[in-house]
N, CA and C atoms as an extended XYZ file, in Angstrom:
573
Properties=species:S:1:pos:R:3:atomname:S:1:resname:S:1:resid:I:1 pbc="F F F"
N       101.798      130.598      112.115 N   MET     1
C       101.111      129.441      111.595 CA  MET     1
C       101.912      128.193      111.913 C   MET     1
N       101.184      127.131      112.161 N   GLN     2
C       101.826      125.879      112.505 CA  GLN     2
C       102.091      125.090      111.235 C   GLN     2
N       103.029      124.099      111.335 N   GLY     3
C       103.459      123.320      110.178 CA  GLY     3
C       102.332      122.601      109.456 C   GLY     3
N       101.422      121.996      110.191 N   ALA     4
C       100.351      121.240      109.561 CA  ALA     4
C        99.408      122.180      108.810 C   ALA     4
N        99.162      123.368      109.400 N   HIS     5
C        98.242      124.304      108.777 CA  HIS     5
C        98.869      124.906      107.513 C   HIS     5
N       100.169      125.113      107.500 N   GLN     6
C       100.845      125.678      106.337 CA  GLN     6
C       100.745      124.748      105.151 C   GLN     6
N       100.636      123.449      105.379 N   GLN     7
C       100.576      122.484      104.288 CA  GLN     7
C        99.152      122.297      103.799 C   GLN     7
N        98.199      123.038      104.295 N   GLY     8
C        96.831      122.964      103.829 CA  GLY     8
C        95.918      122.132      104.701 C   GLY     8
N        96.423      121.485      105.722 N   ALA     9
C        95.587      120.687      106.605 CA  ALA     9
C        94.960      121.606      107.639 C   ALA     9
N        93.648      121.497      107.831 N   PRO    10
C        93.002      122.359      108.822 CA  PRO    10
C        93.383      121.946      110.235 C   PRO    10
N        93.426      122.919      111.094 N   LEU    11
C        93.669      122.633      112.497 CA  LEU    11
C        92.357      122.206      113.123 C   LEU    11
N        92.344      121.038      113.763 N   VAL    12
C        91.130      120.511      114.360 CA  VAL    12
C        91.380      120.298      115.833 C   VAL    12
N        90.465      120.768      116.636 N   SER    13
C        90.548      120.565      118.071 CA  SER    13
C        89.554      119.485      118.453 C   SER    13
N        90.028      118.411      119.065 N   LEU    14
C        89.161      117.298      119.444 CA  LEU    14
C        88.913      117.319      120.943 C   LEU    14
N        87.706      116.983      121.307 N   GLN    15
C        87.377      116.781      122.701 CA  GLN    15
C        87.916      115.409      123.100 C   GLN    15
N        87.974      115.125      124.392 N   GLU    16
C        88.522      113.847      124.871 CA  GLU    16
C        87.752      112.642      124.371 C   GLU    16
N        86.449      112.758      124.218 N   ASP    17
C        85.627      111.605      123.842 CA  ASP    17
C        85.406      111.480      122.333 C   ASP    17
N        85.991      112.370      121.545 N   GLU    18
C        85.820      112.328      120.098 CA  GLU    18
C        86.875      111.434      119.443 C   GLU    18
N        86.479      110.846      118.328 N   VAL    19
C        87.387      110.017      117.533 CA  VAL    19
C        87.817      110.853      116.344 C   VAL    19
N        89.107      110.860      116.006 N   PRO    20
C        89.541      111.622      114.842 CA  PRO    20
C        88.806      111.161      113.580 C   PRO    20
N        88.450      112.070      112.687 N   PRO    21
C        87.664      111.694      111.513 CA  PRO    21
C        88.369      110.714      110.580 C   PRO    21
N        89.690      110.710      110.514 N   GLN    22
C        90.406      109.798      109.636 CA  GLN    22
C        90.481      108.369      110.186 C   GLN    22
N        90.075      108.166      111.427 N   ALA    23
C        90.161      106.842      112.040 CA  ALA    23
C        89.189      105.850      111.416 C   ALA    23
N        88.029      106.289      110.941 N   GLY    24
C        87.072      105.385      110.314 CA  GLY    24
C        86.442      104.455      111.333 C   GLY    24
N        85.758      103.420      110.836 N   PRO    25
C        85.092      102.490      111.743 CA  PRO    25
C        86.117      101.693      112.548 C   PRO    25
N        85.707      101.298      113.717 N   GLY    26
C        86.600      100.554      114.599 CA  GLY    26
C        86.489       99.058      114.383 C   GLY    26
N        86.916       98.334      115.384 N   ILE    27
C        86.865       96.881      115.313 CA  ILE    27
C        85.442       96.450      115.661 C   ILE    27
N        84.816       95.725      114.742 N   THR    28
C        83.468       95.218      114.961 CA  THR    28
C        83.517       93.724      115.184 C   THR    28
N        82.449       93.175      115.716 N   SER    29
C        82.406       91.724      115.934 CA  SER    29
C        82.477       90.961      114.622 C   SER    29
N        81.886       91.505      113.569 N   THR    30
C        81.944       90.862      112.260 CA  THR    30
C        83.380       90.839      111.738 C   THR    30
N        84.089       91.942      111.923 N   LEU    31
C        85.480       91.996      111.497 CA  LEU    31
C        86.333       90.992      112.268 C   LEU    31
N        86.149       90.942      113.575 N   VAL    32
C        86.911       90.009      114.408 CA  VAL    32
C        86.642       88.567      113.972 C   VAL    32
N        85.375       88.224      113.787 N   LEU    33
C        85.015       86.868      113.369 CA  LEU    33
C        85.581       86.540      112.000 C   LEU    33
N        85.477       87.465      111.066 N   SER    34
C        85.976       87.243      109.708 CA  SER    34
C        87.486       87.053      109.674 C   SER    34
N        88.197       87.920      110.376 N   VAL    35
C        89.657       87.820      110.397 CA  VAL    35
C        90.096       86.560      111.129 C   VAL    35
N        89.471       86.263      112.249 N   PHE    36
C        89.821       85.066      113.028 CA  PHE    36
C        89.618       83.805      112.189 C   PHE    36
N        88.486       83.727      111.505 N   THR    37
C        88.183       82.555      110.683 CA  THR    37
C        89.186       82.416      109.551 C   THR    37
N        89.524       83.502      108.893 N   ALA    38
C        90.489       83.454      107.805 CA  ALA    38
C        91.876       83.054      108.310 C   ALA    38
N        92.254       83.600      109.448 N   VAL    39
C        93.601       83.359      109.982 CA  VAL    39
C        93.727       81.928      110.519 C   VAL    39
N        92.643       81.256      110.815 N   LEU    40
C        92.725       79.834      111.196 CA  LEU    40
C        93.349       79.009      110.072 C   LEU    40
N        93.094       79.402      108.828 N   GLY    41
C        93.729       78.727      107.712 CA  GLY    41
C        95.237       78.882      107.737 C   GLY    41
N        95.700       80.051      108.134 N   SER    42
C        97.144       80.291      108.260 CA  SER    42
C        97.744       79.431      109.363 C   SER    42
N        97.012       79.274      110.450 N   LEU    43
C        97.454       78.424      111.555 CA  LEU    43
C        97.625       76.983      111.081 C   LEU    43
N        96.655       76.507      110.331 N   GLN    44
C        96.713       75.155      109.811 CA  GLN    44
C        97.869       74.997      108.820 C   GLN    44
N        98.079       75.995      108.007 N   CYS    45
C        99.211       75.984      107.074 CA  CYS    45
C       100.519       75.856      107.832 C   CYS    45
N       100.713       76.670      108.852 N   GLY    46
C       101.933       76.602      109.650 CA  GLY    46
C       102.099       75.256      110.324 C   GLY    46
N       100.998       74.712      110.836 N   TYR    47
C       101.043       73.395      111.468 CA  TYR    47
C       101.530       72.336      110.482 C   TYR    47
N       101.020       72.372      109.272 N   ASN    48
C       101.397       71.371      108.276 CA  ASN    48
C       102.816       71.561      107.765 C   ASN    48
N       103.365       72.751      107.892 N   ILE    49
C       104.762       72.955      107.543 CA  ILE    49
C       105.664       72.197      108.517 C   ILE    49
N       105.343       72.269      109.790 N   GLY    50
C       106.225       71.709      110.815 CA  GLY    50
C       105.903       70.317      111.296 C   GLY    50
N       104.709       69.806      111.016 N   VAL    51
C       104.277       68.566      111.648 CA  VAL    51
C       104.941       67.317      111.088 C   VAL    51
N       105.443       67.351      109.896 N   ILE    52
C       105.926       66.130      109.241 CA  ILE    52
C       107.177       65.561      109.907 C   ILE    52
N       107.966       66.364      110.572 N   ASN    53
C       109.221       65.875      111.138 CA  ASN    53
C       109.054       65.006      112.379 C   ASN    53
N       108.099       65.354      113.229 N   ALA    54
C       107.938       64.607      114.496 CA  ALA    54
C       107.594       63.132      114.289 C   ALA    54
N       106.673       62.765      113.401 N   PRO    55
C       106.317       61.349      113.259 CA  PRO    55
C       107.136       60.609      112.193 C   PRO    55
N       108.338       61.077      111.904 N   GLN    56
C       109.130       60.483      110.827 CA  GLN    56
C       109.309       58.980      110.992 C   GLN    56
N       109.730       58.532      112.149 N   LYS    57
C       109.976       57.101      112.375 CA  LYS    57
C       108.702       56.278      112.219 C   LYS    57
N       107.589       56.796      112.713 N   ILE    58
C       106.318       56.090      112.595 CA  ILE    58
C       105.911       55.951      111.137 C   ILE    58
N       106.059       57.027      110.384 N   ILE    59
C       105.712       56.992      108.957 CA  ILE    59
C       106.628       56.045      108.200 C   ILE    59
N       107.914       56.077      108.512 N   GLU    60
C       108.868       55.162      107.852 CA  GLU    60
C       108.532       53.714      108.182 C   GLU    60
N       108.141       53.427      109.426 N   GLN    61
C       107.728       52.064      109.792 CA  GLN    61
C       106.489       51.640      108.989 C   GLN    61
N       105.567       52.571      108.797 N   ASN    62
C       104.384       52.277      108.002 CA  ASN    62
C       104.755       52.017      106.547 C   ASN    62
N       105.685       52.800      106.007 N   TYR    63
C       106.137       52.568      104.636 CA  TYR    63
C       106.780       51.194      104.511 C   TYR    63
N       107.574       50.816      105.521 N   ASN    64
C       108.224       49.511      105.509 CA  ASN    64
C       107.188       48.389      105.567 C   ASN    64
N       106.177       48.545      106.443 N   ALA    65
C       105.121       47.525      106.561 CA  ALA    65
C       104.319       47.419      105.256 C   ALA    65
N       104.049       48.533      104.637 N   THR    66
C       103.332       48.529      103.355 CA  THR    66
C       104.153       47.824      102.279 C   THR    66
N       105.441       48.143      102.226 N   TRP    67
C       106.333       47.526      101.244 CA  TRP    67
C       106.411       46.021      101.486 C   TRP    67
N       106.514       45.643      102.742 N   LEU    68
C       106.595       44.229      103.104 CA  LEU    68
C       105.322       43.483      102.677 C   LEU    68
N       104.163       44.093      102.900 N   ALA    69
C       102.893       43.462      102.516 CA  ALA    69
C       102.769       43.339      100.995 C   ALA    69
N       103.313       44.268      100.265 N   ARG    70
C       103.190       44.247       98.802 CA  ARG    70
C       104.231       43.359       98.127 C   ARG    70
N       105.458       43.370       98.659 N   HIS    71
C       106.574       42.723       97.966 CA  HIS    71
C       107.183       41.537       98.723 C   HIS    71
N       106.672       41.229       99.890 N   ASN    72
C       107.206       40.141      100.724 CA  ASN    72
C       108.695       40.315      101.013 C   ASN    72
N       109.120       41.538      101.139 N   ALA    73
C       110.520       41.835      101.483 CA  ALA    73
C       110.546       43.205      102.158 C   ALA    73
N       111.538       43.391      103.022 N   SER    74
C       111.683       44.692      103.671 CA  SER    74
C       112.154       45.713      102.642 C   SER    74
N       111.778       46.933      102.883 N   ILE    75
C       112.162       48.020      101.989 CA  ILE    75
C       113.642       48.327      102.175 C   ILE    75
N       114.344       48.554      101.064 N   ASP    76
C       115.764       48.920      101.202 CA  ASP    76
C       115.867       50.397      101.593 C   ASP    76
N       116.988       50.737      102.191 N   LEU    77
C       117.180       52.072      102.762 CA  LEU    77
C       117.054       53.178      101.704 C   LEU    77
N       117.569       52.945      100.506 N   ALA    78
C       117.495       53.960       99.455 CA  ALA    78
C       116.054       54.249       99.067 C   ALA    78
N       115.248       53.220       98.935 N   THR    79
C       113.836       53.410       98.577 CA  THR    79
C       113.086       54.095       99.703 C   THR    79
N       113.356       53.686      100.937 N   LEU    80
C       112.706       54.307      102.092 CA  LEU    80
C       113.063       55.792      102.170 C   LEU    80
N       114.336       56.105      101.961 N   THR    81
C       114.774       57.494      101.973 CA  THR    81
C       114.115       58.285      100.854 C   THR    81
N       113.976       57.682       99.697 N   THR    82
C       113.327       58.344       98.558 CA  THR    82
C       111.857       58.619       98.860 C   THR    82
N       111.165       57.621       99.390 N   LEU    83
C       109.746       57.802       99.723 CA  LEU    83
C       109.566       58.866      100.810 C   LEU    83
N       110.430       58.835      101.811 N   TRP    84
C       110.330       59.834      102.884 CA  TRP    84
C       110.618       61.229      102.338 C   TRP    84
N       111.675       61.355      101.531 N   SER    85
C       112.018       62.646      100.945 CA  SER    85
C       110.887       63.186      100.085 C   SER    85
N       110.272       62.302       99.317 N   LEU    86
C       109.146       62.707       98.474 CA  LEU    86
C       107.957       63.158       99.346 C   LEU    86
N       107.729       62.456      100.432 N   SER    87
C       106.633       62.814      101.340 CA  SER    87
C       106.822       64.205      101.933 C   SER    87
N       108.050       64.544      102.217 N   VAL    88
C       108.351       65.866      102.792 CA  VAL    88
C       108.322       66.944      101.709 C   VAL    88
N       108.971       66.679      100.582 N   ALA    89
C       109.145       67.688       99.530 CA  ALA    89
C       107.865       67.968       98.743 C   ALA    89
N       106.982       66.987       98.638 N   ILE    90
C       105.782       67.161       97.817 CA  ILE    90
C       104.879       68.268       98.356 C   ILE    90
N       104.967       68.537       99.650 N   PHE    91
C       104.227       69.646      100.254 CA  PHE    91
C       104.617       70.962       99.593 C   PHE    91
N       105.915       71.182       99.435 N   SER    92
C       106.401       72.420       98.832 CA  SER    92
C       106.033       72.513       97.361 C   SER    92
N       106.035       71.373       96.685 N   ILE    93
C       105.669       71.379       95.256 CA  ILE    93
C       104.193       71.754       95.105 C   ILE    93
N       103.322       71.170       95.945 N   GLY    94
C       101.912       71.529       95.913 CA  GLY    94
C       101.694       73.002       96.223 C   GLY    94
N       102.432       73.495       97.211 N   GLY    95
C       102.325       74.902       97.581 CA  GLY    95
C       102.812       75.838       96.494 C   GLY    95
N       103.896       75.445       95.840 N   MET    96
C       104.447       76.284       94.772 CA  MET    96
C       103.466       76.374       93.609 C   MET    96
N       102.930       75.240       93.204 N   ILE    97
C       102.001       75.235       92.064 CA  ILE    97
C       100.754       76.057       92.380 C   ILE    97
N       100.165       75.818       93.530 N   SER    98
C        98.912       76.537       93.851 CA  SER    98
C        99.147       78.012       94.143 C   SER    98
N       100.324       78.384       94.601 N   SER    99
C       100.568       79.799       94.875 CA  SER    99
C       100.547       80.626       93.591 C   SER    99
N       100.895       80.000       92.469 N   PHE   100
C       100.821       80.705       91.188 CA  PHE   100
C        99.367       80.883       90.743 C   PHE   100
N        98.450       80.134       91.319 N   LEU   101
C        97.043       80.185       90.921 CA  LEU   101
C        96.205       81.095       91.810 C   LEU   101
N        96.799       81.695       92.825 N   VAL   102
C        96.043       82.504       93.782 CA  VAL   102
C        95.273       83.622       93.084 C   VAL   102
N        95.921       84.349       92.215 N   GLY   103
C        95.266       85.465       91.521 CA  GLY   103
C        94.086       84.996       90.674 C   GLY   103
N        94.299       83.941       89.911 N   VAL   104
C        93.253       83.424       89.028 CA  VAL   104
C        92.068       82.921       89.856 C   VAL   104
N        92.362       82.111       90.876 N   VAL   105
C        91.303       81.526       91.705 CA  VAL   105
C        90.539       82.612       92.464 C   VAL   105
N        91.239       83.587       92.998 N   SER   106
C        90.569       84.629       93.784 CA  SER   106
C        89.696       85.521       92.910 C   SER   106
N        90.114       85.771       91.683 N   GLU   107
C        89.285       86.554       90.764 CA  GLU   107
C        88.102       85.754       90.256 C   GLU   107
N        88.300       84.468       90.021 N   TRP   108
C        87.263       83.599       89.485 CA  TRP   108
C        86.168       83.326       90.523 C   TRP   108
N        86.579       82.967       91.739 N   LEU   109
C        85.634       82.574       92.776 CA  LEU   109
C        85.329       83.695       93.780 C   LEU   109
N        86.171       84.682       93.860 N   GLY   110
C        86.081       85.672       94.934 CA  GLY   110
C        86.912       85.184       96.106 C   GLY   110
N        87.348       86.112       96.948 N   ARG   111
C        88.261       85.748       98.053 CA  ARG   111
C        87.607       84.802       99.031 C   ARG   111
N        86.423       85.135       99.492 N   LYS   112
C        85.777       84.341      100.538 CA  LYS   112
C        85.407       82.950      100.013 C   LYS   112
N        84.810       82.881       98.853 N   ARG   113
C        84.414       81.584       98.292 CA  ARG   113
C        85.662       80.730       97.986 C   ARG   113
N        86.716       81.347       97.524 N   ALA   114
C        87.963       80.609       97.238 CA  ALA   114
C        88.514       79.987       98.517 C   ALA   114
N        88.465       80.739       99.640 N   MET   115
C        88.955       80.184      100.908 CA  MET   115
C        88.071       79.055      101.385 C   MET   115
N        86.770       79.179      101.207 N   ILE   116
C        85.849       78.113      101.616 CA  ILE   116
C        86.086       76.854      100.802 C   ILE   116
N        86.185       76.993       99.492 N   ILE   117
C        86.427       75.832       98.627 CA  ILE   117
C        87.810       75.248       98.863 C   ILE   117
N        88.779       76.109       99.161 N   ASN   118
C        90.131       75.642       99.450 CA  ASN   118
C        90.151       74.687      100.642 C   ASN   118
N        89.232       74.889      101.575 N   ASN   119
C        89.170       73.983      102.735 CA  ASN   119
C        88.881       72.541      102.338 C   ASN   119
N        88.256       72.338      101.185 N   ALA   120
C        88.032       70.971      100.697 CA  ALA   120
C        89.364       70.273      100.451 C   ALA   120
N        90.360       71.020       99.961 N   LEU   121
C        91.704       70.445       99.790 CA  LEU   121
C        92.281       70.007      101.125 C   LEU   121
N        92.077       70.827      102.138 N   ALA   122
C        92.598       70.499      103.473 CA  ALA   122
C        91.930       69.247      104.020 C   ALA   122
N        90.620       69.156      103.901 N   PHE   123
C        89.898       67.974      104.389 CA  PHE   123
C        90.314       66.730      103.625 C   PHE   123
N        90.394       66.834      102.297 N   LEU   124
C        90.768       65.684      101.483 CA  LEU   124
C        92.208       65.259      101.769 C   LEU   124
N        93.123       66.223      101.835 N   GLY   125
C        94.517       65.899      102.146 CA  GLY   125
C        94.674       65.286      103.517 C   GLY   125
N        93.993       65.839      104.509 N   GLY   126
C        94.040       65.287      105.862 CA  GLY   126
C        93.473       63.893      105.932 C   GLY   126
N        92.369       63.662      105.216 N   ALA   127
C        91.764       62.328      105.199 CA  ALA   127
C        92.702       61.303      104.539 C   ALA   127
N        93.320       61.682      103.446 N   LEU   128
C        94.250       60.764      102.793 CA  LEU   128
C        95.430       60.416      103.702 C   LEU   128
N        95.996       61.417      104.351 N   MET   129
C        97.123       61.147      105.248 CA  MET   129
C        96.683       60.320      106.440 C   MET   129
N        95.512       60.623      106.980 N   GLY   130
C        95.023       59.898      108.138 CA  GLY   130
C        94.680       58.446      107.842 C   GLY   130
N        94.229       58.184      106.623 N   LEU   131
C        93.838       56.823      106.248 CA  LEU   131
C        94.935       56.054      105.542 C   LEU   131
N        96.112       56.651      105.360 N   ALA   132
C        97.201       55.995      104.638 CA  ALA   132
C        97.641       54.705      105.306 C   ALA   132
N        97.717       54.695      106.617 N   LYS   133
C        98.134       53.487      107.338 CA  LYS   133
C        97.060       52.409      107.220 C   LYS   133
N        95.829       52.792      107.399 N   LEU   134
C        94.724       51.850      107.293 CA  LEU   134
C        94.615       51.270      105.877 C   LEU   134
N        94.880       52.112      104.890 N   GLY   135
C        94.816       51.677      103.507 CA  GLY   135
C        96.090       51.021      103.002 C   GLY   135
N        97.086       50.876      103.877 N   CYS   136
C        98.389       50.314      103.491 CA  CYS   136
C        98.892       50.950      102.193 C   CYS   136
N        98.981       52.266      102.219 N   SER   137
C        99.349       52.981      101.004 CA  SER   137
C       100.201       54.197      101.327 C   SER   137
N       101.459       54.157      100.918 N   TYR   138
C       102.284       55.347      101.057 CA  TYR   138
C       101.911       56.367       99.983 C   TYR   138
N       101.263       55.923       98.906 N   GLU   139
C       100.799       56.841       97.881 CA  GLU   139
C        99.740       57.789       98.445 C   GLU   139
N        98.893       57.273       99.331 N   MET   140
C        97.880       58.119       99.948 CA  MET   140
C        98.521       59.213      100.805 C   MET   140
N        99.577       58.853      101.512 N   MET   141
C       100.287       59.832      102.342 CA  MET   141
C       100.920       60.908      101.451 C   MET   141
N       101.548       60.494      100.383 N   ILE   142
C       102.219       61.438       99.485 CA  ILE   142
C       101.191       62.339       98.800 C   ILE   142
N       100.089       61.779       98.313 N   LEU   143
C        99.048       62.579       97.677 CA  LEU   143
C        98.419       63.532       98.706 C   LEU   143
N        98.206       63.067       99.927 N   GLY   144
C        97.665       63.906      100.983 CA  GLY   144
C        98.578       65.087      101.276 C   GLY   144
N        99.871       64.842      101.336 N   ARG   145
C       100.834       65.927      101.550 CA  ARG   145
C       100.812       66.920      100.392 C   ARG   145
N       100.667       66.412       99.186 N   PHE   146
C       100.588       67.305       98.025 CA  PHE   146
C        99.352       68.213       98.130 C   PHE   146
N        98.211       67.620       98.475 N   LEU   147
C        96.973       68.411       98.576 CA  LEU   147
C        97.041       69.414       99.718 C   LEU   147
N        97.633       69.029      100.839 N   ILE   148
C        97.818       69.983      101.943 CA  ILE   148
C        98.775       71.093      101.527 C   ILE   148
N        99.792       70.755      100.737 N   GLY   149
C       100.677       71.791      100.212 CA  GLY   149
C        99.946       72.746       99.287 C   GLY   149
N        99.078       72.190       98.432 N   ALA   150
C        98.288       73.030       97.527 CA  ALA   150
C        97.361       73.948       98.334 C   ALA   150
N        96.771       73.396       99.374 N   TYR   151
C        95.929       74.196      100.269 CA  TYR   151
C        96.757       75.332      100.884 C   TYR   151
N        97.930       75.008      101.354 N   SER   152
C        98.780       76.013      102.028 CA  SER   152
C        99.238       77.091      101.050 C   SER   152
N        99.536       76.706       99.822 N   GLY   153
C        99.924       77.695       98.818 CA  GLY   153
C        98.822       78.700       98.538 C   GLY   153
N        97.584       78.200       98.460 N   LEU   154
C        96.441       79.094       98.256 CA  LEU   154
C        96.199       79.960       99.479 C   LEU   154
N        96.311       79.371      100.668 N   VAL   155
C        96.110       80.126      101.910 CA  VAL   155
C        97.124       81.260      102.020 C   VAL   155
N        98.360       81.007      101.611 N   SER   156
C        99.411       82.021      101.758 CA  SER   156
C        99.130       83.273      100.932 C   SER   156
N        98.310       83.155       99.916 N   GLY   157
C        97.942       84.327       99.139 CA  GLY   157
C        96.543       84.839       99.438 C   GLY   157
N        95.600       83.919       99.636 N   LEU   158
C        94.199       84.304       99.841 CA  LEU   158
C        93.955       85.008      101.171 C   LEU   158
N        94.543       84.495      102.242 N   VAL   159
C        94.265       85.057      103.565 CA  VAL   159
C        94.750       86.501      103.693 C   VAL   159
N        96.006       86.812      103.366 N   PRO   160
C        96.424       88.211      103.493 CA  PRO   160
C        95.624       89.137      102.569 C   PRO   160
N        95.269       88.641      101.372 N   MET   161
C        94.480       89.438      100.439 CA  MET   161
C        93.091       89.744      101.033 C   MET   161
N        92.451       88.721      101.550 N   TYR   162
C        91.114       88.872      102.129 CA  TYR   162
C        91.129       89.769      103.365 C   TYR   162
N        92.065       89.513      104.261 N   VAL   163
C        92.156       90.329      105.488 CA  VAL   163
C        92.443       91.790      105.146 C   VAL   163
N        93.311       92.013      104.175 N   GLY   164
C        93.608       93.383      103.762 CA  GLY   164
C        92.408       94.090      103.164 C   GLY   164
N        91.579       93.336      102.457 N   GLU   165
C        90.419       93.955      101.814 CA  GLU   165
C        89.281       94.244      102.786 C   GLU   165
N        89.113       93.435      103.812 N   ILE   166
C        87.993       93.666      104.731 CA  ILE   166
C        88.375       94.592      105.889 C   ILE   166
N        89.654       94.846      106.065 N   SER   167
C        90.103       95.663      107.202 CA  SER   167
C        89.941       97.135      106.904 C   SER   167
N        89.510       97.924      107.905 N   PRO   168
C        89.528       99.375      107.731 CA  PRO   168
C        90.969       99.832      107.511 C   PRO   168
N        91.114      100.909      106.788 N   THR   169
C        92.456      101.389      106.410 CA  THR   169
C        93.381      101.554      107.605 C   THR   169
N        92.879      102.109      108.689 N   HIS   170
C        93.747      102.381      109.835 CA  HIS   170
C        94.122      101.119      110.614 C   HIS   170
N        93.454       99.979      110.338 N   LEU   171
C        93.776       98.712      111.015 CA  LEU   171
C        94.451       97.706      110.077 C   LEU   171
N        94.584       98.066      108.827 N   ARG   172
C        95.071       97.126      107.820 CA  ARG   172
C        96.447       96.556      108.145 C   ARG   172
N        97.357       97.359      108.572 N   GLY   173
C        98.701       96.882      108.892 CA  GLY   173
C        98.698       95.931      110.079 C   GLY   173
N        97.981       96.304      111.122 N   ALA   174
C        97.940       95.452      112.331 CA  ALA   174
C        97.263       94.124      112.037 C   ALA   174
N        96.137       94.161      111.349 N   LEU   175
C        95.426       92.911      111.046 CA  LEU   175
C        96.161       92.093      110.002 C   LEU   175
N        96.880       92.756      109.120 N   GLY   176
C        97.645       92.040      108.093 CA  GLY   176
C        98.761       91.188      108.662 C   GLY   176
N        99.273       91.560      109.825 N   THR   177
C       100.340       90.767      110.443 CA  THR   177
C        99.825       89.485      111.068 C   THR   177
N        98.523       89.375      111.259 N   LEU   178
C        97.971       88.176      111.912 CA  LEU   178
C        98.168       86.918      111.093 C   LEU   178
N        98.210       87.047      109.763 N   HIS   179
C        98.475       85.873      108.909 CA  HIS   179
C        99.822       85.258      109.264 C   HIS   179
N       100.850       86.075      109.283 N   GLN   180
C       102.199       85.555      109.576 CA  GLN   180
C       102.303       85.095      111.026 C   GLN   180
N       101.668       85.793      111.926 N   LEU   181
C       101.672       85.371      113.338 CA  LEU   181
C       101.028       84.007      113.494 C   LEU   181
N        99.887       83.787      112.869 N   ALA   182
C        99.213       82.485      112.944 CA  ALA   182
C       100.060       81.391      112.292 C   ALA   182
N       100.737       81.732      111.223 N   LEU   183
C       101.615       80.768      110.553 CA  LEU   183
C       102.710       80.273      111.476 C   LEU   183
N       103.391       81.185      112.140 N   VAL   184
C       104.487       80.772      113.035 CA  VAL   184
C       103.964       80.108      114.303 C   VAL   184
N       102.773       80.495      114.769 N   ILE   185
C       102.176       79.797      115.914 CA  ILE   185
C       101.847       78.358      115.511 C   ILE   185
N       101.376       78.168      114.282 N   GLY   186
C       101.092       76.811      113.788 CA  GLY   186
C       102.357       75.962      113.755 C   GLY   186
N       103.458       76.555      113.304 N   ILE   187
C       104.739       75.829      113.287 CA  ILE   187
C       105.161       75.492      114.704 C   ILE   187
N       104.983       76.432      115.625 N   LEU   188
C       105.324       76.196      117.033 CA  LEU   188
C       104.506       75.046      117.611 C   LEU   188
N       103.208       75.030      117.347 N   ILE   189
C       102.336       73.966      117.844 CA  ILE   189
C       102.764       72.613      117.287 C   ILE   189
N       103.192       72.600      116.032 N   ALA   190
C       103.579       71.337      115.385 CA  ALA   190
C       104.848       70.744      115.998 C   ALA   190
N       105.664       71.584      116.626 N   GLN   191
C       106.910       71.087      117.184 CA  GLN   191
C       106.646       70.419      118.496 C   GLN   191
């Protein structure tokens, strides 16, 4: 007797064109589309992690121009450094707060609906950051970064949860890695 048979597993002989019974359903177009769409959120999250460093001087110049328009004086270095530090750090604060809400939000709205509604945070945050210069407001930039951070915190929990739930068991590990892969590709693109 062979080892597998001794443990109670039946010996199965497969023809070349047969699929093993434990393999389950394969990759379908619906699965590919669903996973790809969900993982785009991870790509955007990664992009927003890395994008803030490249335009630092431009953002600081905008903060100085805004300060000058409001106070008729150039911004002092300590205030500029504080505003810049807040602009960078507020992303993590938004992400930290929203990451604690992933379980509640996903149970309340469902995984798919939570990800769809979460995109509103991304659009609103992006709009605030994009219009901050036009609105002469560093507050808009900071609030936009906070909202993008909140979006990213929710994405970091919702996407792997959703992908894991819709994936067939035999593909779950492979498809589950796509969240992290998209995240680091987003960081790479941002650089």
